[in-house]
C-alpha positions as CSV (number, residue, x, y, z in Angstrom):
1,X,-11.4,16.5,-34.9
2,X,-11.4,13.6,-37.3
3,X,-13.3,14.3,-40.5
4,X,-16.5,12.4,-41.1
5,X,-15.1,10.9,-44.3
6,X,-12.5,8.7,-42.6
7,X,-14.7,7.8,-39.7
8,X,-16.1,4.3,-40.5
9,X,-18.8,4.6,-37.9
10,X,-20.4,7.6,-39.7
11,X,-24.1,7.1,-40.1
12,X,-24.0,4.1,-37.8
13,X,-24.7,3.7,-34.1
14,X,-21.9,5.2,-32.0
15,X,-20.8,2.8,-29.3
16,X,-21.0,3.8,-25.6
17,X,-17.2,3.8,-25.4
18,X,-17.0,6.2,-28.4
19,X,-19.7,8.4,-26.8
20,X,-17.8,8.4,-23.5
21,X,-14.5,9.2,-25.3
22,X,-16.2,12.2,-27.0
23,X,-17.5,13.6,-23.8
24,X,-14.1,13.2,-22.2
25,X,-12.4,15.1,-25.0
26,X,-15.1,17.8,-24.7
27,X,-14.3,18.0,-21.0
28,X,-10.6,18.5,-21.6
29,X,-11.4,21.2,-24.1
30,X,-13.6,23.0,-21.6
31,X,-11.0,22.7,-18.9
32,X,-8.4,24.3,-21.2
33,X,-10.9,27.2,-21.5
34,X,-11.4,27.4,-17.8
35,X,-15.0,26.2,-18.0
36,X,-14.9,23.9,-15.0
37,X,-18.7,23.4,-14.5
38,X,-19.2,22.4,-18.1
39,X,-16.1,20.1,-18.0
40,X,-17.5,18.4,-14.8
41,X,-20.9,17.8,-16.6
42,X,-19.0,16.3,-19.6
43,X,-17.1,14.0,-17.3
44,X,-20.3,12.8,-15.6
45,X,-21.8,12.1,-19.0
46,X,-18.6,10.3,-20.1
47,X,-18.9,8.0,-17.0
48,X,-22.6,7.5,-17.6
49,X,-21.9,6.3,-21.1
50,X,-19.0,4.1,-20.1
51,X,-18.3,3.7,-16.3
52,X,-15.0,2.0,-17.1
53,X,-13.5,5.2,-18.6
54,X,-10.7,5.5,-16.1
55,X,-9.2,8.8,-17.5
56,X,-12.6,10.5,-17.1
57,X,-13.1,9.1,-13.6
58,X,-9.6,10.2,-12.5
59,X,-10.1,13.7,-14.0
60,X,-13.6,14.1,-12.4
61,X,-12.2,12.9,-8.9
62,X,-9.4,15.5,-9.3
63,X,-11.9,18.3,-10.1
64,X,-14.1,17.4,-7.1
65,X,-11.1,17.4,-4.8
66,X,-10.0,20.8,-6.2
67,X,-13.4,22.1,-5.3
68,X,-13.3,20.5,-1.8
69,X,-16.1,18.2,-2.7
70,X,-14.4,15.3,-0.9
71,X,-17.5,13.2,-0.3
72,X,-18.3,13.1,-4.0
73,X,-14.7,12.4,-4.9
74,X,-14.7,9.4,-2.5
75,X,-17.9,8.1,-4.1
76,X,-16.5,8.6,-7.6
77,X,-13.3,6.7,-6.7
78,X,-15.1,3.9,-4.8
79,X,-17.4,3.3,-7.8
80,X,-14.4,3.1,-10.1
81,X,-12.8,0.4,-7.8
82,X,-16.0,-1.8,-8.1
83,X,-15.4,-1.8,-11.9
84,X,-11.6,-1.9,-12.0
85,X,-10.3,-3.2,-8.6
86,X,-6.8,-3.3,-9.9
87,X,-6.6,0.5,-10.1
88,X,-4.0,1.1,-7.3
89,X,-3.9,4.9,-7.9
90,X,-7.7,5.1,-7.3
91,X,-7.2,3.0,-4.1
92,X,-4.4,5.3,-2.8
93,X,-6.5,8.4,-3.5
94,X,-9.6,6.9,-1.9
95,X,-7.7,5.8,1.2
96,X,-6.1,9.2,1.6
97,X,-9.6,10.8,1.5
98,X,-10.8,8.3,4.1
99,X,-7.9,9.1,6.4
100,X,-8.7,12.8,6.0
101,X,-12.3,12.1,6.9
102,X,-11.2,10.3,10.1
103,X,-12.1,6.8,8.7
104,X,-8.8,5.1,9.3
105,X,-10.3,1.6,9.5
106,X,-12.0,2.2,6.2
107,X,-8.7,3.4,4.6
108,X,-6.9,0.3,5.9
109,X,-9.7,-1.9,4.5
110,X,-9.5,-0.2,1.1
111,X,-5.8,-0.8,0.9
112,X,-5.9,-4.4,2.2
113,X,-8.6,-5.3,-0.4
114,X,-6.3,-4.2,-3.2
115,X,-3.0,-5.4,-1.7
116,X,-2.6,-8.1,-4.4
117,X,-2.7,-5.4,-7.1
118,X,-0.2,-3.1,-5.3
119,X,2.7,-5.5,-5.0
120,X,4.9,-3.6,-7.4
121,X,3.9,-0.1,-6.2
122,X,6.3,1.3,-3.5
123,X,3.9,4.1,-2.5
124,X,1.1,1.6,-2.1
125,X,3.2,-0.7,0.0
126,X,4.5,2.1,2.2
127,X,1.0,3.6,2.7
128,X,-0.5,0.2,3.6
129,X,2.4,-0.3,6.1
130,X,1.8,3.0,7.7
131,X,-1.9,2.2,8.2
132,X,-1.0,-1.2,9.7
133,X,1.4,0.5,12.0
134,X,-1.3,2.9,13.3
135,X,-3.3,-0.1,14.5
136,X,-0.2,-1.7,16.1
137,X,0.1,-4.5,13.5
138,X,3.8,-3.9,13.4
139,X,5.0,-7.3,12.1
140,X,2.8,-6.9,9.0
141,X,3.8,-3.2,8.7
142,X,7.5,-4.4,8.7
143,X,6.8,-6.8,5.8
144,X,5.1,-4.0,3.7
145,X,7.8,-1.4,4.5
146,X,10.4,-4.0,3.3
147,X,8.4,-4.6,0.2
148,X,8.3,-0.8,-0.5
149,X,12.0,-0.6,0.1
150,X,12.7,-3.5,-2.3
151,X,11.1,-1.4,-5.0
152,X,12.5,2.0,-3.9
153,X,15.5,1.6,-1.5
154,X,16.0,5.3,-1.0
155,X,12.4,6.1,0.3
156,X,13.2,7.9,3.6
157,X,9.6,7.8,4.8
158,X,9.6,4.0,4.4
159,X,12.9,3.7,6.2
160,X,11.7,5.8,9.1
161,X,8.4,3.9,9.2
162,X,10.3,0.6,9.2
163,X,12.5,1.9,12.1
164,X,9.4,2.8,14.1
165,X,7.8,-0.7,13.7
166,X,11.1,-2.5,14.3
167,X,11.5,-0.5,17.5
168,X,8.0,-1.3,18.6
169,X,8.6,-5.1,18.4
170,X,11.9,-4.8,20.2
171,X,14.2,-5.3,17.2
172,X,16.4,-2.4,18.2
173,X,19.5,-3.2,16.2
174,X,17.5,-3.5,13.0
175,X,15.6,-0.3,13.9
176,X,18.9,1.5,14.4
177,X,20.1,0.3,10.9
178,X,16.9,1.6,9.3
179,X,17.1,5.0,11.1
180,X,20.8,5.4,10.2
181,X,20.1,4.6,6.6
182,X,17.3,7.2,6.5
183,X,19.6,9.7,8.1
184,X,22.2,9.2,5.3
185,X,19.8,10.6,2.6
186,X,19.8,14.4,2.1
187,X,16.1,14.2,1.2
188,X,15.1,13.6,4.8
189,X,13.0,16.6,6.0
190,X,14.3,18.6,9.0
191,X,11.3,17.4,11.1
192,X,12.0,13.7,10.3
193,X,15.7,14.2,10.8
194,X,15.1,15.6,14.3
195,X,12.7,12.7,15.0
196,X,15.3,10.1,13.8
197,X,18.0,11.7,15.9
198,X,15.8,11.3,19.0
199,X,15.0,7.7,18.2
200,X,18.7,6.8,17.7
201,X,19.6,8.5,21.0
202,X,16.9,6.4,22.8
203,X,18.1,3.2,21.2
204,X,21.7,4.0,22.2
205,X,20.6,4.7,25.8
206,X,18.7,1.5,25.9
207,X,21.6,-0.6,24.6
208,X,23.9,1.0,27.2
209,X,21.4,0.6,30.0
210,X,19.3,-2.5,29.1
211,X,16.2,-3.0,31.2
212,X,16.8,-6.1,33.4
213,X,14.5,-9.0,32.7
């Protein structure tokens, strides 16, 4: 810890930000010693002193999740977004918790509200696309999958998602290209690989035997 002699605020009123920082550092020290309950208390005090302390909020949400206290984690993250709406990592974490709780429309709403802040975040774009896909908003999903792929062109989950939505809107050639690209990456999981194989076979069958109009 800094010695009192070179701390200019000695003897003066400590700001809420400094107080919050002190509680946060105390929490980290307690965590290193395995004193989780004390750390949690410190983190709550840190946020009470300065609700904009993002490190403290993220650490507290993580601890709550570790302890399966998902409702409290959701509340903690949602409160953080009111103060700092640009925190895309909070949004992703909150939306995932909402999905787990069965609140898909809430998760989509959370992601859509912060879409402007997630433009350069491939995970954000892909997650938003997936949630749009689940409510059959495929054209929008395609746009967001493409945005994700423009940031991370080798994301197999984005490529597979893109293929699914392209297939859903009847753009079979483009879907075939997306699935084939996904298949070319060794990182594709066995389950996804099997799924992609099936979709490619279906597209091939359809192109050989088109349904008469």
